[in-house]
VMD Tcl script that draws the C-alpha trace (Angstrom):
set ca {
  {-42.59 4.00 23.98}
  {-40.27 7.36 24.53}
  {-41.68 9.09 21.80}
  {-45.70 8.77 22.91}
  {-44.94 11.22 25.66}
  {-43.42 13.49 23.37}
  {-45.84 13.73 20.73}
  {-45.42 12.09 17.11}
  {-44.20 15.58 15.92}
  {-40.90 15.09 18.00}
  {-40.61 11.70 16.53}
  {-41.15 12.94 12.68}
  {-38.16 15.45 13.61}
  {-36.12 12.67 15.15}
  {-36.15 10.74 12.39}
  {-35.63 13.58 9.83}
  {-32.52 14.55 11.68}
  {-30.91 10.92 11.70}
  {-32.19 10.69 7.58}
  {-30.27 14.12 7.43}
  {-27.27 13.11 9.32}
  {-27.08 10.17 6.89}
  {-27.31 11.90 3.98}
  {-24.65 14.21 5.07}
  {-21.74 11.42 5.66}
  {-22.83 10.00 2.76}
  {-22.51 12.94 1.12}
  {-18.83 13.70 2.43}
  {-17.75 10.00 1.42}
  {-19.16 11.12 -1.83}
  {-16.89 14.28 -1.57}
  {-13.59 12.70 -0.94}
  {-13.84 9.75 -3.18}
  {-14.45 12.43 -5.78}
  {-11.20 14.38 -4.39}
  {-9.01 10.94 -4.27}
  {-10.09 9.55 -7.41}
  {-10.95 12.33 -9.61}
  {-8.47 15.36 -8.51}
  {-5.61 13.61 -7.36}
  {-5.84 10.65 -9.22}
  {-2.95 11.36 -10.93}
  {-1.11 12.01 -8.37}
  {-1.59 8.71 -6.83}
  {-1.13 6.89 -10.22}
  {2.42 8.57 -10.47}
  {3.09 7.20 -6.92}
  {1.81 3.72 -7.73}
  {3.85 3.88 -10.98}
  {7.19 4.34 -8.63}
  {6.22 1.92 -6.23}
  {5.84 -0.93 -8.80}
  {8.84 -3.45 -9.35}
  {9.51 -3.51 -12.69}
  {12.17 -6.12 -13.08}
  {13.09 -9.46 -10.86}
  {15.66 -11.23 -12.25}
  {16.28 -14.75 -10.49}
  {19.21 -16.67 -12.18}
  {18.97 -20.55 -12.16}
  {20.90 -22.48 -9.72}
  {23.63 -24.32 -12.12}
  {25.51 -26.53 -9.47}
  {28.91 -27.89 -9.45}
  {31.31 -28.29 -11.95}
  {33.61 -31.25 -11.03}
  {36.56 -32.75 -12.66}
  {37.74 -36.16 -13.85}
  {39.28 -36.70 -10.54}
  {36.51 -35.69 -8.52}
  {37.35 -32.16 -7.50}
  {35.64 -29.02 -7.72}
  {36.13 -26.81 -10.44}
  {33.57 -24.49 -9.70}
  {30.63 -23.88 -7.48}
  {27.53 -22.08 -7.33}
  {26.90 -19.67 -4.42}
  {23.28 -18.43 -3.96}
  {23.75 -14.43 -3.71}
  {21.04 -11.78 -4.21}
  {21.47 -8.25 -4.75}
  {18.68 -6.06 -3.69}
  {18.64 -2.88 -5.96}
  {16.17 0.23 -5.19}
  {15.52 3.34 -6.76}
  {13.80 6.24 -5.85}
  {13.77 8.47 -2.99}
  {14.22 7.32 0.31}
  {12.73 8.81 3.56}
  {15.57 9.48 6.12}
  {14.95 6.81 8.72}
  {14.91 4.34 5.57}
  {18.63 5.79 4.87}
  {19.57 5.76 8.61}
  {18.29 1.86 8.80}
  {20.42 0.96 5.84}
  {23.79 2.86 6.92}
  {23.19 0.77 10.53}
  {22.64 -2.59 8.49}
  {25.52 -2.18 6.26}
  {28.13 -0.57 8.38}
}
mol new
graphics top color blue
foreach p $ca { graphics top sphere $p radius 0.5 }
foreach p [lrange $ca 0 end-1] q [lrange $ca 1 end] { graphics top cylinder $p $q radius 0.2 }
display resetview
């Protein structure tokens, strides 16, 4: 094996370097999670609350009202209202302008 040529001391140093690398990676991961969860948690909470859909109303389809002679007096046509609140980026504003004319 490759470590027998260089000696056990080299092998122990190699394993120790791998252990230190793993500990450093886990420490970096822990610090990043701490930053996101604890230090910037309120910011992400506000952004989440802003993106939350608070109300979604779908009116029921009532059907047609027909007079006694068979003519349609009133009919229901399906339509949707799309409401967006909050700030829109410039790209989204341009896309909306292009769609709506």
